[in-house]
C-alpha positions in Angstrom: 46.6 -25.5 72.2 43.4 -27.2 71.7 42.7 -30.6 71.5 42.8 -32.5 67.8 39.0 -32.8 68.0 38.3 -29.5 68.6 41.0 -28.9 65.7 38.8 -31.2 63.2 35.8 -29.1 64.1 36.9 -25.9 63.7 38.1 -27.3 60.1 35.1 -29.2 59.2 32.7 -25.8 60.1 35.3 -23.5 58.1 34.8 -25.8 54.8 31.7 -26.1 55.6 31.3 -21.4 56.2 33.3 -21.4 52.3 31.5 -23.6 50.5 28.1 -21.6 51.7 29.6 -18.3 50.3 31.2 -20.1 47.5 27.6 -21.1 46.6 28.6 -24.4 46.0 26.1 -26.1 49.6 22.8 -24.5 50.5 22.3 -23.5 54.5 19.5 -25.8 53.7 22.3 -28.7 53.5 24.7 -27.7 55.9 23.4 -30.5 58.3 24.2 -33.5 55.9 27.6 -31.6 53.7 28.6 -30.7 57.7 28.6 -34.5 59.0 30.5 -35.9 55.5 33.2 -33.0 55.4 33.8 -33.9 59.5 33.9 -37.4 57.9 36.5 -37.1 56.0 38.3 -34.0 57.7 39.0 -36.3 61.2 39.3 -39.4 58.9 42.3 -37.8 57.4 43.8 -36.2 60.8 43.1 -39.6 62.6 45.3 -41.9 59.9 47.9 -39.7 59.6 48.1 -39.3 63.9 48.6 -42.8 64.1 51.3 -44.0 61.9 52.7 -47.4 60.6 53.4 -50.0 62.8 57.3 -50.3 63.4 57.0 -54.1 63.0 55.1 -53.2 59.3 57.1 -53.7 56.2 56.1 -50.7 54.4 57.3 -48.9 57.0 
């Protein structure tokens, strides 16, 4: 199984490719769009990968 970071990279790439194919972003905007999408996917995955501590009253 691929590492989580590799999976995040693949997911971000797929999202950007779909946005380019759909005309939502241009290939010229790839750098900025990819960074934003990668950061969002990464933060989401890492946030869910780290559950609340056991002593957290909301857990």
